[in-house]
N, C-alpha and C positions, 0 to 999 in steps of 0.2 A: 564908609566903605562896608562896613557890616550889612547894613539895611539896602546897599546898592545890588548885593549878590542874594540877602536873604531873601526879600520882599518877589521877586520873578521866581524862585524856588517855590515858597510856599504858593504862590500866585498856579505857578503849571502843577505843582501836588494836589490844589483845590480843582482846576480844571479837569484832571483825572478823577477824580472822586466824583466829580458830578457822571462824567460819564460812565464809568464804574458804573455809578446808582442805579442804570437807568433799566437794567434787567430786572424784571417783574415778574412772577407767578400767580395764576390769579386764585381767589381766595378759596375755591372749591376745588384747588389741584388739578383742574382739568377734566373733574368728573363730568361736567354739563356739557364737554367735546366726548368722551367716551359713551355717555347717554345719547347724544347724537348720532353715533357711531351704530352704536346696538338697536335703536329704533329705525334707523334706515333700513337695517337689515332682517325687521319684522322679531327682534328681540324686545327686549324690557326697558323701561324708562327707568334710571338710575337717579337715587337720593343720596345723600350725605350723609355720613354713619349718621351724624348729631340727629338729623332728622329723621333717619329710618329710625334711631332707638325712640326717640318723641311717640313715633306712631306705632312699635312694634306691637307694644302691648293692646292695643286698640285694634290691631290688624287682626293679630291674632286672638285674640279671643274672640272674635265676630265671626271667624270663621272657621273654629275648632268643633263648632258644635253642627256646622252644615256638613254636606257631604260635597268635599271639594272636587272643583275641576281642575284639569291640569294649570290653569290659569289662575284659580285660587292659591295651588301647591305653589307656585313660580311667585306669587304674590306676597306668601310668607316665608321664601327663601331667600327674598331680595331684603328682608329686613334683619331676617335674623342669622344667613346664614355667614358664618368667617369667611370663607373666600371673598364676601364683597369688602371687608373692612382689610383684609390682607391687600387688595388691590387699590384700595383707595391708601393704604400705608404704601406701597409701592409707589405710586403718582408720585406722593410725597416727597419722596427720597430721589427720584427723576426731578423735582422741584427743584429742590435744594441744590442739585449740581446745577443745573441754569443760573440760581442766584449766584452761588460760587463761581460758575465761570465768568460771570459778569460784571466782578468785581474785582479790581486790584489787589495783589497784598499789598502788606501794611508796609509804611517805610522804618527804614532801620535807622535808630537811632544811637550813635555811638562816643562813647567819651574815655579820654584815657589821661592820665596824670604821673609825670616824670618826675621824680626827686631827686634834686642834686645831693652830689657825694662830697660838696666843699661847703663849709661851715658859712652861714651867711648869704648862701646863693637863695633866689628864690624857686619854686617850683614850676614845670612848666604843661601846661593844658592846655586839650585838644577837644573839641565838639564838632561830630558832622552828622548831618542827616540826610542819607540815600532811600531812593527808590529805582525798584526795576523796571528799566526800560523795555525791558524783552515783554515784560507781563503787558508795559502796554501796547505794542505791537502786535501783540496776540491776542489782545483781548476780544477784537471783535470775531476773531477765529473759532477762538473758544464759546465765546455763546452763543456762535453759528451751530456748531456741531453739539452744543449742549441742548439749546431749543429743539434740533435733532431728534436726538434722541429722548428728550421730552414726548415730541409727537409721537415716536416708536414706542416708547410706554404705554403710552395713549390705546392705541392699536393693540398691544397684547393685552391691556387688562380690559379691551372690548371682547377681544376672543375669549378669555377665560370667564367672561359674562356669558358670552352665548355659549359656551360648553356648558356653564351649570345648567342654564333653562334647557338645554336640548337633555342634562341628565334627571334634570328632577323629568321630563317629560318621559324619558324613557322606562323610569322607576316607577312614573305613573301606570303606564301600560303595564310594566312586569306585573304589578301590584295586582290590577285588575285581573288580568290573565290567572294569577296565581289563585286568585279567590273563584274566577269561576271554574277550576280544575277542582278548588276543595269539595265545591258544590256538588259537582260530577261524580265526585271520588266519592263523595258521601252517599249520593243515588246509589252508586256501582255497590259500595260497602251493605247499604242495606239491604239490596236483591240477594247478595250473595251468602249474608246472613240468614235471611229467609228461605234461600234454597237449602242451607246448609242444616236449620229446623225441620225443614220438610224431610229432607231425605234422614232425619237422625228418625223421624215419625215414621217411615218408610222401614227403616231398620227394627224398629221395634217391634213392626208389624209383622217382621220376616219377608220384607219384601224385595229388601237389597241385600250384598255382602256387604261385610263390612269394609274392605278395599273400596268399594262406591259408596260408603261414608266417608271414608277416610280424604277422598278424594276429595267429595263437597266441601269437606272442614277444612283441607288446607287450601283449596281456593278461596274460602271464605277468609280464612287466615292473611292470605297474600295480599287480597284484596284490601284490608285492614292495614296492613302495610304499606301499601300503596297511597290511602290515605293518608296515615302518618306523614308521608313522606311529602304531600301535596300540602298537609298543615304549615311543615317546616320550612318549604319553601316561602309561604305565603306569611309566616313571621318574619324571615329574610328579606321577602321583598319591602314589609313594611316599615321594617327597621334600616332598610336603606332609605328611604324615602323621609323618613323621619329625619334621617340625619341630613339630608341635603336640603330639608328646609330649618334644620338649624334647629328642631327641637327637643328638649329633653326625654330620656325615657319616660319620666311622668306625663306628658302631655301626649298621649295616645287617644284621647278622646274621640278624635275627627275620624271619617269615612271616607272611602272615594264609591264612585260609582260602580254598578256592577255588570256593566257593558260597555263593549267597544263598537266605533262607528264601523259602517262595511266599508269594503275598500273603494277607491274613487274611480270613478267611472272611465278613466283614461290617464294611466301613466303619463312622465314627460320624457322628452327624446334625450339621448343621452349628449349629443352632442350640444345643444342649450344646456344641461348641466354642468359640462364641463366648463363652456364658456360663461355661465353666472360662477362657476369658482375661482376663474381666474380672476373676475373683476370684485366678486364681493368677500373671498376669503380675508379676514384682518389678518390672521399669521401670515399669510403672503404678502400684504402690506406692510406689515411689519420688517418682512425681511428683505424687500425691496429697500425699504427706510433704511436698514440698516447698512446694507451694498450701500447707498450713497452718502451717508455718515464716512464709512470707510474712504470711499474714494475721496472725499474732500478733505479727509484727515491726510490722507495721502497727499495730496495737493500741499496740503498745510508743511507737511512735515520737508518734504523735498524743498519749497519755497524758502524758511528758514532754516537748512539743515546748517547752514556756517554760521549762524548767529547764535553766540553762545547768552552766557547771561551777562549782561551789560546791566550796571547799575550806576545812576546821575543824580549828583547830591551837591550839598554844601559844607564844608568845611572849615572849621576856627580855629586858630591857634595861639596862646600867649605863650611869650617867653620869659626868661625868670628876670628882665627887664621891665616885664610887664606889656611888653610890644606884641598888640594883638595884628594876625594875618588872618584874611578871609576871603578864600576863593571858590571856585567849581572843583568839583571831584567828579571822577571818571574811572572805574572798573569794567573792563574788557575782559572777557573771554577771549581769547585766540583760539581761533579752530585749526592748529598744529597738527596733534595728535589725532584729534576725533573730528571728524567732520559728520557724524552723526550717522554712519552709514548703518547701525545699528537699528536706530530708531527708522531711517528710509526701510530698511528689511521688515521689519516689524511690521510697516503701516504696510510695506507691499504685500506682507502674508495674510494680514488682518483682511485684507481687502479681497485677497483669493479664497480666502477660509469665508467669508461673506457670500462669497457669489458662488460657489460650493456647497453653502447649506441654502441657499436659493434654490439653486438647482434642484438638489435632493427633494428640496420641502413641495417645488413643484411638479415633480415627478411622482411623490409621493400622494400630492392632492388628487391627481389625476388619476393617477390608478386608485386611490380612495372613493374616489367618483364612480367609476365604472365598478368597480367591487360592491360599493352600497346599492348602486343601480341593479347589478346583478342579483343581490339577495330579494332586492323588493319584488323583481319579477319574480323568482324563484317562488318567495313567500307567496304572491301573488295566485302563482299556478299552484301553489297547495290549498287556498282556500278554494281557487275553482274545483280542484278534483275532489275536494272532499264536498264542497256543495253539490256538484253536479252528479258526482259516480258513489263515491264511498257512502255518505250518510244514506240517500236513497236506496242504494243497494243490501245496506244492513238492512233500514224499516222494510224493505222487501223481502228479507230474511226471516224477520218478527213476523211479518204477515202468513207467508206461506208456515212456517213452524206454528202459529199459532193454530191455522186450518189441519194440521199434520194432527196434531192433540187432540182440537175436538173433534178426528176418524181415529186417535189412538194409535195413530200408526209412529208415534214417538212419545217420548214421556214429557212430563212437566220440567223436568229438570234440563232438558233442550232447548225451552221454550224461555227460560231462566236465564239459560247460556247464551242464547241470542240476543236476548236483549240488554244484556250485561256488553256484549258486543255492541252493540246498539249505542250505548251509553258510552264506551269507550271510542268509538268514532265521532260524537259529538265532541265527546273531551279534545280530540286530537283537530277537530274542528274549532273549536275556540283556540285552540294553542297556536294553531296558524293564524288564527285573525290577529292575534297577540304579535305573533312574529312578524305578519306583516307591517305594524304600526311601530315594532321597535326597529323594523328595516328604516321605513321611514325618516326614522329620529333620526337613524346613524346616517340617512343619505341628506338630509337639512344639516345636520353637522357638518359632512364631508362638501358640502358645497358652500357652507357659510352664510345661508341665507333660507328663508321660506321656500320651500317647491312651490312651483308654479301651478301645480293641481291641486294646492291646499282649496281653493277656489271651489274645487269641486265635491268636498267634504260635506257630506248631507247631516241629515237629525239622525237619521235611520239607524238601527242598532240592531247588533244580534243580541236577542233578550230571551231566555227560557219564557217558556210559556206553558200552561196544562191543557193538552187536547182533551175530544171526549173519549171516555172508554169506547172502543172499539166492541162491537157484539161477539160472544162467542156461544150463542147459540147454534145448535146442529140437529136437526134432525138423525143424525146417523148416531151420535154419542148414546154410550151406554153409562155415561155418570153423568151426572149435574156438573157442568165446570164454571158456572155461573162464578160463585164465592171465589174463584182464583182473580177474578179482575181487581181486586184490591191487593194483587200481590206486587211487590215493588218490584219493576221490570216487566210486569203482565199488564201495564195499561194499555189502552189502544192508542194510536198516534194518527195525528194530521197529515195525509198523505196528499191534501189537495196542493201541495206547494212543486210538486213535482209529478213532472209526466211519465210514469212507469209504465207505459202502455196497455196494451188487452190484459184483463184479468186473467192469470191461469186456470184452466180446467179445473174440476175437481179432482183432489187430489187419489193416485190408481187407490185402492184397497188393499191393504196387506193381510192376507188369510193368516199370517201366523202372528199378527200384531194382539196387542192385548195386553190390560194392566190389572193387577189386583191391586184394587186400590183403598185395601184395609188401613187402617191406621189416618185416613183421611176423616173418620167421624168426629165431629162434634169439632173440628178443627176451623177457629174464624179466621180468614183469611185477610178480615179488613183491616185488622192491625198491622197488617204487612203493607200499608199504600205508602209507596212512595213518590220521588217528582217524575213525572214523564219529560222525554226527551223532543224538544222543538223542532220543527223543520228550518233548517237553516236558512231559507231562502224566503222566508215569510219573516221580516223583520217588523219588529216593532218602533215606532216613532219617538224617541228620543223626547220628554218633555222637558219644554224651555225653564 
């Protein structure tokens, strides 16, 4: 009799165990699927942390001594940044939930013994084996929901990897721009220092007042402060990129390019970008997956709301006379007081919350694309204004001021200040180029995929160059100013890249102009040589 009931029960439990053992998780925790998501959106290909750790030292050592490109920096980040390992761990947690959801709870073994109070009477024993039937009913639904959550976790991991890639790219552009700002500020500081030294000589010769000398020295000090600020920003930018690459503070021997590409020929249309974002953003895909999961969970909750915990099993008892009785057992929870109203409301509210979050994310994504696109267009316009108007005009001011110095209509300090303004204009131009590429990086992140116009990116870059010095010879000069050509900020400029129109006529003579050049004797202006500013629309080709 015992075997008649016990064997079918064991058989049923065995079948349930086999069914529950079907749920599996890939050995790489789904990382290959995440890699497929990122590469389909122009992102990087991923390796497992163990494989990345094995390659990390080789990859880092081979790149740190080189001038890093954006792709090089990202390659280091993929094997060293802890964010990748964190995402791998989150995938493991989601995978563990899949394994747990696809397995039945363990059966319950019960035992009892009742002691007789009469002398000589035998004890009564009972044994039982039970399994939750509710678990078996919900097994497929639980497994389906857990697998959906696993897919959502993959999409979230992919979105995080793409965000890391954009962060690295943005930090890279920021560092290049900061280094260019330091170079330009150093040139301005050298020019301002030369102006202050020259003012001191003029003051010693009695040609300028103490007020004029103080103004020149104050201006020089202000420029030095600007240089310090630019250097601090470059250090911060370098540290930010170092952190994103997952490198320690001692691993800083790497360098980056000193130039940025020119803007693309034509920007992307906003409607096309909006449509691309709707289909490519992985955070939107994860949010849509969440809504689908919550809707499925609500359906399951409603379907099984009246089914409480049901345990089925087998029990056996022996009486004091050693007679044994065996049979099936059933423990059924009756839905009298609680029909799982709270569970239904919770599932309904969770669905509504997921739908609201999806709607909010769609609105945020749409506006983020529009805002990022507006920033790109604004930054592009700033680049064009610098290239077409501000820089050429500052160059023209330097040209005309040089002519007036040659005719002794203005002083040499006016020329140095004009040259400093020219440097400032070019630094502003470089910053506008940096802002343009940073804005494009933010736009790509908002879209969730590489911009279609990336195919237009050329190898031409904004690169400083040293043009030939302009002639300062003039038959009207009362003093030989040729030695001034080495003064920082006084070098000639190559203006061939700009259509400046016809040259102005000879400056009008100022009958009241004239300078006592005492204090200039014996002054070697060659030691004041500095870097000249390049024309912004004559780029150099980036060597591959």
